N, C-alpha and C positions, 0 to 999 in steps of 0.2 A: 460567492456562496457555492458550495458543492452541490452537484446534482446527485440524485439517487443512483443513477447509473455509475457515476464516478465512485461512490461509496462501495457499491457491489464489486466494481472492477478492482479497486484498491485492495479489498479483502481477498479477492481471488488471486491477485498478483503476489500478495505476501504469503499466501497459503494459510492464512489464519482461519480457524473455525470460529463460529459465533461464540462458542464457549470461551475460547482463548481471548477473543477480542473483549468479551464482557469482563473477564478477569483482569485484563490489562488496563481497560478503561475505567473500571469501577461502575460501568453502566449495566443495567439488567439485560439479560438475553432478549427479553421481549422488546425492550427499547431499541436494540440494534436491529432486530427482525422487522420492527415497525418502520425504522428509518430506511431499510433496504427495500421494503415492500411498497412504500408510499409513492404516490406520483409527485408530491410536492412537500416533502418533509421539511419543515421550516424552523426546527428548534436549533438556533444558532449555537447554544451551549453544547449540545450533543455533537453537531457537525464539527465544531471547533476542536472538541476533545478527540474525535476520531481522526480528524485531519492531522493533528499533532502526532498521534500514534503512527499513522501511516507514513508521514513524512520522516519520522525517526527511523523507519524501516526502509527508507530509500524511494518512496513513491513521490513523484512530482505530479501535482495537479495542474492541468493546463486549462486556462479559461478560453471561452469561445473567442475565436479570432486571433489568439496569440500565435504569432509566427506565420499564420496563413489566414488571411481575412475570411476565406470561405469555410474554414474548419470550425467545427463545434467543439465543445468542451471535451477533455479527455484526460488520460493518465498515462504515465510512463514511469519506468524505473530509472533511478539515477545510475549512471554508468560508473562501475567500480573499476579499479585498476585491473588490468588483464593478469590473471593468475596463470603463469606458464607451467606450474607444477615443478617437479624435479627434473633436472637434465640427467641423461644417462651417466655422465661423468661424475655426478654427485651421489650416485647410488653406492652404498657400501653396507657392511654388516651392522654398523652402528645405527643406521636409520632404516633397517629392514624391519617392517611391521608385518 
């Protein structure tokens, strides 16, 4: 089960506003705000829906003790391939923006 702190962190990491998350999830803005403000929000349907959205945006939820026994629950972003951009030798008038 996700913690309230993980929900808040996941939204911050994805840069989503409450309005954007409400539109994407089909949940009301007040439901999302309640989930993020609560000490122990336990609606599994809501947290599962939010988890799926955040995971589709690259968030990885880490359970307590995963990887490091002393660590608590957390979040991180999935690592994407390194984008090196364009190399100087590839610059020309055709790709000049």
